[in-house]
C-alpha positions in Angstrom: -6.0 -6.5 -42.0 -4.3 -9.3 -40.0 -2.2 -7.4 -37.3 0.9 -10.5 -37.6 2.9 -9.1 -40.6 6.1 -6.4 -41.2 6.3 -4.5 -38.7 5.2 -6.2 -35.6 1.4 -5.4 -36.9 1.9 -2.0 -36.2 1.4 -0.6 -40.1 -2.1 -0.6 -41.8 -4.4 -1.6 -38.5 -7.2 1.6 -39.1 -7.7 1.2 -35.5 -4.5 1.7 -33.0 -1.9 -0.2 -31.9 -3.7 -1.4 -29.3 -6.6 -3.4 -30.8 -4.3 -4.6 -33.2 -2.0 -6.4 -30.2 -5.4 -7.1 -29.2 -6.5 -9.2 -32.1 -3.1 -10.3 -32.8 -4.0 -12.3 -29.4 -7.0 -13.4 -29.8 -6.8 -14.5 -33.6 -3.4 -16.5 -32.6 -0.3 -15.6 -34.5 1.5 -18.7 -33.7 1.5 -22.1 -33.0 3.7 -21.3 -30.0 1.5 -18.7 -28.8 -1.7 -21.5 -28.9 0.5 -23.7 -27.5 0.3 -21.1 -24.2 -2.8 -20.6 -24.3 -3.8 -24.6 -24.2 -1.1 -24.8 -21.2 -3.2 -21.8 -19.8 -6.5 -23.5 -20.2 -5.1 -26.9 -18.8 -3.0 -25.6 -15.5 -5.0 -22.7 -14.0 -6.2 -23.5 -10.9 -10.1 -22.9 -10.1 -9.2 -23.6 -6.4 -11.8 -21.2 -4.8 -9.8 -19.4 -1.8 -11.6 -21.0 0.8 -10.3 -24.3 -0.3 -7.6 -23.1 -1.4 -7.1 -22.1 2.8 -8.4 -25.6 4.3 -5.9 -27.7 1.5 -2.8 -25.4 3.0 -3.9 -26.1 6.5 -4.1 -29.6 6.0 -0.3 -29.6 4.5 1.2 -27.6 7.1 -0.6 -29.9 9.0 1.9 -32.3 8.0 4.7 -30.8 7.8 7.7 -30.9 10.5 9.1 -28.2 12.9 12.3 -28.2 10.6 10.1 -28.6 7.4 8.1 -25.6 8.2 11.3 -23.4 9.0 12.8 -23.7 6.3 9.8 -22.7 4.5 9.1 -19.1 6.6 13.0 -18.5 6.0 15.2 -18.1 2.9 17.2 -20.7 2.1 20.5 -20.9 -0.1 22.8 -18.2 1.3 25.7 -18.7 2.4 26.9 -16.6 5.7 28.3 -13.6 4.5 27.3 -13.6 0.7 25.3 -11.0 -1.0 23.8 -12.9 -4.0 23.0 -16.7 -4.3 24.9 -19.2 -5.6 25.1 -19.8 -8.7 21.4 -21.4 -10.1 19.4 -20.4 -7.3 17.3 -17.7 -7.7 17.3 -14.3 -6.0 14.8 -16.2 -3.3 14.4 -19.6 -2.2 12.8 -21.8 0.0 13.1 -25.8 0.4 11.1 -28.2 -1.2 9.3 -30.6 0.7 8.7 -33.4 -1.5 7.2 -36.1 0.5 4.0 -33.4 0.0 4.4 -32.5 -3.3 5.3 -29.2 -2.3 8.1 -27.3 -5.1 10.7 -24.6 -3.8 9.3 -21.4 -4.0 11.5 -19.6 -6.7 11.5 -15.8 -5.9 12.5 -13.7 -8.6 12.8 -10.2 -9.4 11.4 -8.6 -10.7 7.5 -6.8 -11.5 8.9 -5.4 -14.8 10.6 -8.7 -16.4 13.0 -11.4 -15.4 15.7 -9.8 -13.8 19.0 -10.4 -15.6 21.9 -11.4 -13.2 24.2 -13.4 -15.6 25.7 -12.7 -18.6 23.9 -16.1 -20.1 20.3 -14.5 -19.6 20.5 -11.6 -21.6 18.5 -11.9 -24.5 16.8 -14.9 -23.3 14.2 -12.5 -21.6 12.4 -9.6 -22.7 13.2 -6.3 -21.8 9.5 -4.7 -21.5 8.7 -0.8 -20.9 8.9 0.0 -17.2 5.8 -0.8 -15.3 5.4 3.4 -14.7 5.4 3.2 -18.9 2.7 0.9 -18.3 1.0 3.4 -16.0 0.8 5.8 -19.1 -0.7 3.6 -21.0 -4.4 4.0 -18.6 -4.9 0.5 -20.1 -6.9 -2.2 -17.9 -6.6 -4.6 -20.3 -2.8 -4.6 -21.0 -2.6 -5.2 -18.0 -3.3 -8.8 -18.2 -1.6 -9.2 -21.5 1.5 -8.2 -19.7 0.7 -10.5 -16.8 0.4 -13.0 -19.2 3.6 -12.6 -20.9 5.5 -12.0 -17.7 3.8 -15.2 -16.3 5.3 -17.4 -19.4 8.3 -16.2 -18.9 9.2 -16.6 -15.6 7.7 -19.6 -15.5 9.6 -20.9 -18.4 12.9 -19.7 -16.6 11.8 -21.5 -13.4 10.5 -19.1 -11.3 7.5 -19.5 -9.9 7.0 -16.2 -7.5 7.2 -12.9 -9.5 8.4 -10.4 -6.8 6.0 -7.8 -8.1 4.4 -5.6 -9.1 5.7 -2.0 -7.3 2.5 -0.2 -6.1 3.9 3.1 -3.7 2.1 6.2 -5.1 4.3 8.9 -6.0 5.3 11.9 -3.1 9.1 12.5 -4.0 9.1 13.0 -7.8 13.3 12.7 -7.4 12.6 8.8 -5.8 15.0 6.8 -7.7 12.0 3.4 -8.0 9.2 5.7 -9.3 9.3 4.0 -12.7 8.8 0.8 -10.7 5.4 1.7 -9.4 2.6 1.1 -11.9 0.4 4.0 -9.5 1.9 6.6 -10.9 1.0 9.6 -8.8 -2.4 8.2 -8.2 -3.4 5.5 -5.5 -6.8 4.9 -7.7 -4.9 4.7 -11.1 -2.5 1.9 -9.4 -5.7 0.2 -7.9 -7.5 0.0 -11.5 -4.6 -1.4 -13.4 -2.7 -3.5 -11.2 -6.3 -6.1 -11.3 -5.5 -7.2 -14.3 -1.6 -7.4 -14.4 -2.1 -10.2 -11.3 -4.6 -12.1 -12.6 -2.6 -12.4 -15.7 0.7 -13.6 -14.0 -1.4 -16.0 -11.9 -3.5 -17.4 -14.8 0.5 -19.0 -15.6 0.9 -20.4 -12.6 2.8 -18.0 -10.8 2.2 -16.3 -7.7 2.9 -12.3 -7.5 4.1 -10.1 -4.8 2.7 -7.0 -3.7 5.5 -4.4 -3.1 6.4 -2.3 -0.7 3.8 -2.0 1.9 3.8 0.6 2.7 5.3 4.5 2.9 8.2 3.5 0.5 8.5 7.1 -0.8 12.1 7.8 -1.3 15.2 5.4 -1.5 17.8 8.1 0.9 18.4 6.3 3.2 15.4 3.6 3.2 16.0 1.5 5.8 16.4 4.7 8.5 14.0 7.2 7.1 10.7 7.0 9.2 7.6 8.0 7.3 4.8 9.6 9.9 1.5 9.7 8.2 -1.7 10.0 9.6 -4.6 6.8 9.2 -6.3 9.0 7.4 -3.7 9.4 4.6 -2.9 5.1 4.8 -6.5 4.6 4.0 -7.0 7.2 1.5 -4.2 7.7 -0.4 -1.1 4.7 0.5 -3.2 2.1 0.9 -5.5 1.5 -1.6 -3.6 0.0 -5.2 -2.6 -2.6 -2.6 -6.6 -3.4 -2.1 -6.9 -3.1 -5.3 -4.0 -5.9 -6.0 -5.7 -8.1 -2.9 -8.9 -7.7 -4.8 -7.5 -9.2 -7.8 -6.1 -11.8 -5.7 -2.9 -11.5 -4.9 -1.8 -13.4 -1.8 1.7 -12.4 -0.9 3.3 -8.9 0.2 6.7 -7.9 0.6 7.2 -4.8 3.5 8.9 -2.5 3.2 12.5 -1.3 4.2 11.0 2.3 6.1 9.5 2.7 9.4 5.9 3.6 9.8 4.9 5.8 12.4 8.1 4.4 14.5 8.6 1.3 13.7 10.7 -0.8 10.7 7.7 -1.5 8.6 9.0 -4.9 8.2 8.2 -5.4 12.6 5.2 -2.9 12.5 2.3 -5.0 14.0 -0.2 -1.5 13.1 0.2 -2.0 9.6 1.3 -6.0 9.1 -1.6 -7.8 11.4 -4.1 -5.0 11.9 -4.6 -2.7 9.0 -4.0 -5.8 6.1 -4.6 -9.0 7.9 -7.8 -8.1 10.2 -8.9 -4.9 8.5 -8.5 -5.9 4.8 -9.2 -9.2 5.1 -6.0 -10.3 3.6 -5.7 -14.3 3.6 -2.1 -14.5 1.8 1.0 -13.9 3.1 3.6 -11.2 4.4 7.2 -11.3 3.5 10.5 -9.3 4.3 12.2 -6.9 1.3 15.9 -8.6 1.2 17.6 -7.6 4.8 14.5 -5.5 6.0 13.4 -7.1 9.1 15.3 -6.2 12.7 13.9 -8.2 15.0 12.2 -11.5 15.5 8.7 -10.9 14.3 6.2 -13.2 13.1 3.8 -11.9 16.2 3.8 -8.6 15.2 2.5 -10.0 11.3 5.5 -11.2 9.7 5.1 -14.7 7.8 8.2 -15.3 5.7 12.3 -13.7 6.4 14.6 -13.0 3.0 17.1 -13.5 1.9 17.2 -16.0 5.2 21.2 -15.4 6.0 23.0 -12.8 8.0 26.2 -10.9 7.1 29.3 -10.2 10.1 29.9 -7.5 10.9 27.3 -5.8 9.6 23.8 -4.9 12.0 21.4 -4.2 9.2 21.7 -7.6 7.7 21.0 -9.8 10.3 18.6 -13.0 10.7 16.1 -13.3 12.9 13.8 -16.5 11.9 16.4 -18.9 13.0 15.1 -22.0 14.8 16.0 -21.3 17.9 13.8 -17.9 17.7 11.0 -19.8 16.1 10.9 -22.7 18.4 9.2 -20.0 21.2 6.5 -20.0 18.9 3.2 -21.9 19.6 3.3 -24.6 17.6 0.0 -24.1 15.8 1.4 -20.6 15.5 3.9 -21.1 13.6 1.6 -23.8 11.3 -0.7 -20.8 11.2 2.3 -18.8 9.2 3.5 -21.6 6.7 -0.4 -21.9 5.6 -0.3 -18.7 4.9 2.7 -19.0 2.4 1.4 -22.1 1.1 -2.2 -20.3 0.3 -0.8 -18.9 -3.0 1.0 -22.1 -3.7 -2.3 -24.4 -3.7 -4.7 -21.9 -5.2 -2.7 -20.1 -8.2 -1.2 -24.4 -9.1 2.3 -24.5 -8.0 1.4 -27.8 -6.6 0.3 -29.0 -9.9 2.5 -27.3 -12.1 6.5 -27.4 -10.5 9.2 -25.6 -11.8 12.9 -27.1 -11.0 14.8 -27.3 -8.0 17.5 -25.3 -8.0 19.4 -27.8 -5.4 22.5 -29.9 -7.2 21.8 -27.7 -10.6 18.5 -28.4 -10.8 17.5 -25.0 -12.8 20.6 -24.6 -14.3 19.1 -25.0 -17.9 15.9 -23.3 -17.2 17.6 -20.0 -16.0 20.8 -20.3 -18.0 19.8 -21.8 -21.6 15.8 -21.7 -21.7 15.2 -18.5 -24.4 12.0 -17.2 -22.8 11.9 -14.4 -25.1 9.7 -15.0 -27.8 8.6 -13.2 -31.4 5.0 -12.6 -29.8 6.6 -11.2 -26.8 9.3 -8.5 -28.8 5.8 -7.6 -30.6 3.9 -6.8 -26.8 7.2 -4.9 -26.3 7.0 -2.9 -28.7 3.3 -2.0 -28.5 3.9 -1.0 -24.8 6.4 1.2 -26.0 4.8 2.6 -28.7 1.3 3.1 -26.1 3.1 4.5 -23.5 4.6 7.7 -25.3 2.6 10.8 -24.3 2.4 13.0 -26.9 3.2 16.6 -24.3 2.7 19.3 -26.7 1.9 19.6 -30.5 2.6 23.1 -32.0 1.2 23.2 -36.0 0.7 19.8 -36.0 4.7 19.0 -36.0 3.8 15.7 -35.6 3.2 13.2 -36.9 6.1 13.5 -39.2 5.3 13.3 -42.9 7.3 11.6 -46.1 10.1 13.0 -48.0 11.4 15.0 -44.9 15.3 15.5 -44.4 15.3 15.2 -40.8 17.8 15.5 -38.4 18.9 13.4 -34.9 20.6 15.2 -32.4 22.5 14.2 -29.1 23.9 11.1 -27.4 20.4 10.4 -25.6 19.2 9.1 -29.5 21.9 6.1 -29.5 22.8 5.9 -25.9 26.0 3.4 -25.4 25.0 0.2 -22.6 28.2 -1.1 -21.5 27.1 -4.7 -20.4 29.8 -5.7 -19.0 30.2 -2.7 -17.1 26.2 -3.3 -15.5 27.1 -6.7 -14.2 30.4 -5.8 -12.3 27.8 -3.0 -10.8 24.7 -4.2 -9.7 22.7 -0.9 -9.0 24.2 0.6 -13.0 20.9 1.5 -15.1 20.8 3.5 -18.3 18.3 5.1 -20.7 16.8 1.8 -21.1 16.2 0.3 -17.8 16.5 1.2 -14.0 19.0 0.5 -11.7 18.7 -2.5 -9.4 16.7 -5.2 -8.5 14.2 -3.5 -10.8 16.6 -3.8 -13.9 16.2 -6.5 -17.1 19.2 -5.5 -19.7 18.1 -5.6 -22.6 20.9 -8.0 -25.6 20.3 -4.9 -28.4 18.1 -2.5 -27.6 16.9 -0.2 -30.7 18.0 3.0 -30.3 15.9 6.3 -31.3 17.9 7.2 -33.8 18.1 3.2 -34.9 13.9 3.4 -35.1 14.0 6.6 -37.0 15.8 5.2 -39.3 13.9 2.1 -39.7 10.7 4.4 -40.3 12.1 5.9 -43.2 12.5 3.2 -44.9 8.5 3.6 -45.3 8.5 6.8 -45.6 11.5 7.7 -48.3 12.9 10.0 -45.5 17.0 11.7 -45.1 17.9 11.3 -41.4 21.2 13.0 -41.0 22.9 12.6 -37.1 25.0 13.8 -34.8 25.4 11.8 -32.0 27.3 14.3 -29.4 25.8 16.9 -27.1 28.5 19.7 -28.7 25.0 22.2 -28.7 27.4 24.3 -31.7 28.1 21.2 -33.8 24.9 19.8 -33.9 22.8 23.3 -34.7 25.5 23.3 -37.9 24.6 19.6 -38.8 20.7 20.2 -38.6 21.1 23.8 -40.7 23.3 22.5 -43.4 21.3 19.3 -44.1 18.1 22.0 -44.6 16.5 19.7 -42.5 12.7 20.0 -42.2 12.7 19.1 -39.0 15.0 18.2 -35.9 14.0 15.7 -33.2 16.5 16.2 -30.2 16.9 13.8 -27.4 17.4 14.0 -23.6 17.4 11.4 -21.3 17.9 10.2 -17.2 18.0 7.8 -15.5 17.5 6.2 -11.5 18.4 3.5 -9.8 17.8 1.5 -6.6 19.1 2.5 -3.3 19.2 6.2 -4.0 17.4 8.8 -5.5 17.8 11.3 -8.2 20.1 14.3 -7.6 17.6 16.2 -9.4 14.9 16.8 -12.1 16.7 17.7 -14.8 18.2 15.1 -17.4 21.7 14.4 -18.3 21.6 16.8 -21.3 19.4 19.5 -20.4 21.5 22.4 -21.2 22.9 21.0 -24.8 18.5 20.5 -25.3 17.6 24.1 -23.7 20.6 25.8 -26.2 19.9 24.3 -29.3 16.7 24.6 -29.3 16.7 28.0 -28.9 19.7 27.9 -31.8 17.3 26.0 -35.0 14.7 28.2 -36.7 13.2 24.7 -38.5 10.6 22.7 -36.4 11.8 20.8 -33.3 10.9 18.1 -31.4 12.5 17.2 -28.3 11.7 13.4 -27.2 13.1 12.4 -23.7 13.5 8.8 -22.1 13.1 9.1 -18.0 12.1 7.7 -14.9 9.8 9.7 -13.5 8.4 13.7 -13.5 11.3 15.9 -15.1 11.6 19.4 -15.3 11.5 21.1 -18.9 13.3 24.1 -19.3 13.2 24.0 -23.5 9.6 23.7 -23.6 8.7 27.7 -25.2 11.3 26.7 -27.6 10.3 23.8 -29.6 7.1 22.4 -31.5 6.7 19.5 -29.8 7.4 16.9 -26.9 7.5 13.2 -26.6 7.7 11.9 -22.7 8.7 8.2 -22.8 9.2 6.6 -19.1 12.4 3.9 -19.6 11.2 1.4 -22.1 13.7 -1.2 -22.7 14.3 -2.7 -25.6 11.7 -2.1 -28.4 12.3 2.4 -27.5 13.2 2.9 -30.4 10.2 0.8 -32.4 7.9 2.5 -30.1 8.7 6.4 -30.6 9.0 6.0 -34.2 5.8 4.3 -34.6 4.6 7.5 -32.4 6.7 10.2 -34.2 6.1 9.0 -37.9 2.1 8.4 -36.8 1.6 4.7 -37.6 0.5 4.5 -34.0 -2.0 8.0 -33.5 -0.4 8.2 -29.2 -2.8 7.5 -26.5 -0.9 7.6 -23.0 -2.2 10.4 -20.4 0.5 11.4 -18.0 0.7 9.2 -14.7 2.5 12.2 -12.6 2.8 15.9 -13.0 5.3 17.6 -14.8 6.4 20.8 -12.6 7.0 23.9 -14.2 10.1 24.1 -10.9 12.0 21.5 -8.9 11.4 23.4 -5.7 7.5 23.0 -6.2 7.9 19.5 -5.7 8.6 17.0 -2.3 12.2 16.5 -2.2 13.5 13.3 0.1 13.9 13.5 3.9 17.3 13.8 4.9 18.7 13.1 8.6 20.0 15.7 10.8 23.1 16.6 10.4 26.0 14.3 12.1 23.6 11.8 13.2 25.1 8.6 12.4 22.9 6.1 10.7 24.0 2.9 11.3 22.2 0.5 13.5 18.4 -1.0 13.2 17.9 1.5 16.1 18.7 4.6 14.3 16.3 6.8 12.3 15.5 9.9 11.5 11.4 11.2 10.8 10.1 12.2 7.2 6.6 13.7 8.0 4.3 13.7 5.3 2.4 16.9 6.5 0.5 17.1 3.4 -1.8 14.4 4.4 -4.4 13.4 1.8 -3.3 16.3 -0.5 -0.2 13.9 -1.9 0.2 12.4 -5.2 -0.9 14.6 -7.8 -3.5 16.6 -5.7 -0.2 18.2 -4.4 0.3 20.8 -7.1 -3.2 22.3 -6.9 -2.4 25.2 -5.8 1.1 25.1 -7.9 1.0 26.2 -11.3 2.9 23.0 -13.8 4.1 22.4 -17.1 1.6 19.6 -17.7 -0.7 18.2 -15.2 -1.6 15.1 -14.2 -3.8 12.9 -16.8 -2.0 15.1 -19.9 -1.3 13.7 -23.5 -2.8 15.1 -26.5 -4.1 12.9 -29.6 -3.3 13.3 -33.9 -7.5 13.7 -33.8 -9.6 15.2 -31.1 -12.7 14.2 -28.9 -16.0 15.8 -28.0 -17.6 15.0 -24.7 -21.0 15.1 -24.1 -22.6 14.6 -20.6 -25.3 12.5 -21.4 -26.9 12.0 -17.6 -26.5 11.0 -14.3 -28.6 8.4 -12.3 -28.8 7.2 -8.7 -30.8 4.0 -9.8 -27.9 1.9 -10.6 -25.8 -0.5 -9.0 -23.7 2.0 -7.9 -23.6 5.4 -5.8 -24.1 7.3 -9.4 -23.5 6.4 -13.1 -22.6 9.0 -15.3 -23.2 9.2 -19.0 -20.7 10.4 -21.6 -20.8 10.6 -25.0 -17.1 10.6 -26.5 -16.8 11.8 -30.1 -13.6 11.3 -32.4 -14.1 14.3 -33.9 -11.1 14.7 -36.1 -9.0 13.2 -39.0 -7.7 9.9 -37.5 -8.4 7.3 -35.8 -7.6 7.4 -31.6 -8.0 6.2 -28.6 -9.1 8.6 -25.2 -8.6 8.4 -22.0 -12.2 9.7 -19.9 -11.0 11.1 -16.6 -13.3 11.6 -14.0 -12.7 13.6 -10.8 -15.0 13.7 -8.1 -14.5 17.1 -5.8 -16.1 15.9 -2.1 -18.4 18.1 -0.3 -16.5 21.3 1.6 -14.8 21.4 4.8 -13.9 17.9 4.8 -10.4 18.3 3.8 -10.3 16.7 0.5 -8.7 18.2 -2.6 -10.5 21.0 -3.7 -9.9 20.4 -7.6 -11.0 16.3 -7.2 -9.8 13.0 -6.7 -9.5 10.3 -9.9 -12.6 8.6 -9.2 -12.9 6.3 -13.0 -11.6 6.6 -16.2 -12.2 4.5 -19.4 -10.1 4.0 -22.7 -11.6 4.1 -25.8 -10.6 4.2 -29.0 -12.8 5.7 -32.1 -12.7 6.2 -35.9 -13.2 9.7 -37.0 -17.1 10.4 -36.5 -17.8 8.1 -34.7 -19.4 8.3 -30.7 -18.9 5.8 -28.0 -21.6 5.8 -24.9 -18.9 5.7 -21.2 -20.7 5.0 -17.8 -18.6 5.8 -15.3 -19.6 4.5 -11.9 -18.9 5.6 -8.5 -19.2 3.2 -5.9 -19.9 3.3 -2.1 -16.0 3.4 -1.5 -15.3 6.2 -4.6 -17.6 8.8 -2.3 -15.9 8.1 0.9 -14.2 9.2 3.2 -11.9 7.3 6.1 -12.8 8.5 9.8 -9.4 8.5 11.7 -12.1 8.5 15.2 -14.3 6.0 14.3 -11.3 4.0 12.7 -13.7 3.1 9.5 -14.8 4.7 6.3 -17.6 7.3 6.3 -20.0 8.7 3.3 -20.4 12.0 3.8 -23.7 13.9 3.5 -23.6 17.0 0.7 -22.9 17.8 -3.1 -20.6 15.9 -4.7 -19.4 17.7 -7.8 -18.1 15.6 -10.8 -15.5 16.6 -13.3 -14.8 14.9 -16.2 -12.1 15.4 -19.4 -8.8 14.7 -20.8 -6.5 15.3 -18.1 -6.9 16.4 -14.5 -6.9 20.6 -15.5 -8.4 20.0 -19.1 -12.0 19.3 -17.6 -15.3 19.4 -20.4 -18.1 18.5 -18.5 -19.3 18.9 -15.0 -22.3 18.8 -12.5 -23.2 16.8 -9.7 -25.2 14.9 -7.6 -26.4 14.8 -3.4 -26.1 12.6 -1.0 -28.6 13.1 2.4 
């Protein structure tokens, strides 16, 4: 069945939406996408990294001091303004025309092209959030999404994409968790980021891994001092950045916070010693916007953004001035410029220049070009459906059948969107998108109610809705309609610059009260920016969780509700039983003002390597990391473990679809280190593979444990070491649903 027809190719294809869209992209549904692939083939740079470094050095050596100074510091922003002039990008550097070096047009964000102007809205795709993509556990989808993002940024004049966000979740209430691909596991982030990076780069657009490092909360983020051990840094927080580096990422954004007493963007230990020297990173490091608080070129910083100052605000000054830069040895400044040019050269930005924003040169691209295509709309819908986590499904309440009467209850089933207000307030989010620099405002997002109504056209169901959050009224609507099933919606959002006030959704009491009142099967659907508490769980038959999902929210959710798509997502976060079980944001001592760059307050990472999902290993939770149900079932059979493969160990598991419908399963491997090493007792994620199977079919999955997977960081030796002893590996459907396990020894 060719998946390019009705409903975006989601219905009728016998495997899953994942394969439907994959086939759609392979067969090339339209001439437009064919031309994209042709452009990709023509423009992709095949230059090796060594050759790119050499070419970058040659170009830098031919530049004047003034030209170099406009590469290592942002331009375009005037003094005392918070935003660039119209027609410019979030970040800008000057072009060096006589050398063919284009302006660097840096644009937010890792989730899509940021909509800072009403004229942009509807001309770029509002994709699901990065955390939603993490819930798919799908490496291939990351590449496909990266290609699509790269295409849109290039079409809109951007050649530097300010993403992906990779910080490992430590604080469940962190306002930007929804932007981070790692969820609660650095290993997950390190694996998923690689396809994303390569996909974006294939479109001659540079990626920027961020926020390096320890940016675990938004509360007073410029003053919080993340105090962590070297072992925690290397084992927990660095891995997703190393994964991006391995995939070819050559641009890094340092964070606002301090790390072990020094602001990240002037911290030579993390930038120069760890990233550049130890990891062998050959790219450049830029500051987050106004995250620099002293001249730090000699500490490893290569580029200051955005490059202007705000008078009277000590936290928003500029330091890479020509006076400061003139104090550097000439070859040192040249090396900074060369590092910035390495990705420019390697990823074909010189051969494939974008517009130059000077004198309105990018106005057409920014405001008029429509980069949103039917293929990208289809991809957005596919991504939503693949990210829907089926948390609970008693009595096979889902999928919904035909000829049903359905009550749809709650304001979150059709949330209001005020674009005018959002454009006035940069950090205002809603139930479709996060607030802040990660925001992509959808023009006409599809609500859950609208998605269900659309699905009912083919299933002959009748919908009764009540969109207030009055529990009495809503319950009466469902009862008077004699509904066969009720869908209750709840949601919350988050934003940059502040952490969530709690882990409750905005309609928590409404959802609980309605769920208690109704005697028919109830399904709760939540739109969320990260972990939440779910006090209604025992009162409902089924639950779906969806991380902020953009323009196709309702379509993708309905695809799963009605079984057009079999759910296969797994949670990248833990859902706790109560908020008090989580790590809260750190706060400064009462009465201590936080105004100057020298002001800070400590945030001790006392949990060490027991961070992310392993923090909860001795705590009962609502739903664990890696959890997610399906409409089918899977059987596991451990076939063999081999130590003679091209890894420390190769583990073969046969997975069989033992249920009635096609579906996908994420096979997860958790490794327990020998005792006495201080590693998590329940194990750490060290392997996973997503497989799709027809009923009755099996597939052998080989999970490899590499040298780095069985290593721990030795703070004394300042290096990795492989401990001796017995390693236990546990394989299953989640971190707490282990189906097979065994062990191997390293002597």
